[in-house]
C-alpha positions, 0 to 999 in steps of 0.5 A: 519421178513426178507424183500421180497425186491428184493435187500438186503445188509449188511453194517457195520458203520465205527465207528472204521474204519481207516488205521492202517496197510498195507496189500495192495498197497493202504494202503502204506503211508496212516497209520493214514491218514484217516479222520474219520469224513469225512469217516463217512459222506461219509459212511452215504451218501452211506448208504442213496443212498443204502437205496433208492433202497434196504433194508440195514441190519446193523451189529455192528462195533467192536473196533480193527477191522477197516476193518470190515466195508468192509462187501463184504469180510464177505462171499459169499452168495447164497440162504440160504448158506453163505460160510464164508471167510478165510482171508489171512492177520492175521490182518483181520482173527478175523473178521470172527467170527463176520461175522459168528455170524451175518449171522447165526443169520440172518438165513443163513447156514454158511459153513467154508472151510477146514483149509489152503484154502484161500477165501475172499468172495464176494470180489473175487467171483461175480455172473454173472448178465446174468446167476446167475448159473455162478460164476466168481472167482478171485484168485492170491492175497487173495483167492486161486484156491483150494477154487473152488471145495468147492464152486462148491460143496457148491453152485452147480454153475459153477465157472469160475476162473480168475487169477489176476496179478496187486497187486493194484487190489488184489480182483476181485471186484476192477477190475470186476463188472458184471452188470444187463443184462449180461453186464460187467464193467472191467479193462483187465490189471488187469488179465493175458492173459488166464483170458482175453481170457476167459472173451472175450469168455464168454461175448459178445463184445457188453456187455463188457465195458472196463474201462481206467486206470484212471477209474480203479484207481478211483475204477469205477469197485468197484461199486454196481449194483442195477437194472439199478442203479450203485453206485460208487465213480467216473467215467470219462465222457467217461465211464459215457456216455457209461454206460448211453448209455446202459441204466444205471443210475450212482450215484457218491458218493465220497469214498476218505477215504475208498480208502486209505484202498483199497476199495469203494462202493462195498467193503462196502456192501454185497448182501444178497439175491443172488438167 
């Protein structure tokens, strides 16, 4: 029976994780460089933290799919609907069938986008934590703007597009993290001018928490927010102090091996009970 816990996530153990190809700037020079044993220890510690505050469901790892561990890219989940990802990179395209099978078996109505429309799930689509009726959508590298009308129709929510401009931050969740209470943790330099204007217009100044480049490249924005808890790879003292001043509790857990593949804690988890 499905739990009624307020927070529920999907994770996939890193039994077959590794950097086996290059599809983002973080992977450059890292092929076969990830320490698999260390990756497993880091994942287990992260899983332990997640399990303290949420229910965590697991899907099996699959040989030959090293990035299946990044479950945030499985789909966008809202209520009982899961809009399945349509991956840009051929290396990741085979993952979709495994995500679809798991989500369907868990009771979700899995919807697929028309052929040719690119969409990489909760990597590029994040719900605002001040209003669940607002979906932030990043495009420009992995997901295409043509996905927007389909998301609106499938989920009946407002979708706000944001164009990404820095290839290091190829998914929205690498540089943008909505937080409880309508706060926003983000790296403005990852977005074009129009996107920054939109963010400033929609999020009050006292709720916008801008991160430095140092924090951004340590994936501070690729964080999991569970109530007032924020689980992330690393935050500078300045950022940690600012988040604490707003009532958040930081849990730092090193994700060095997964960062070699371009992801951190948020990439390694998919929220399953968005309502």
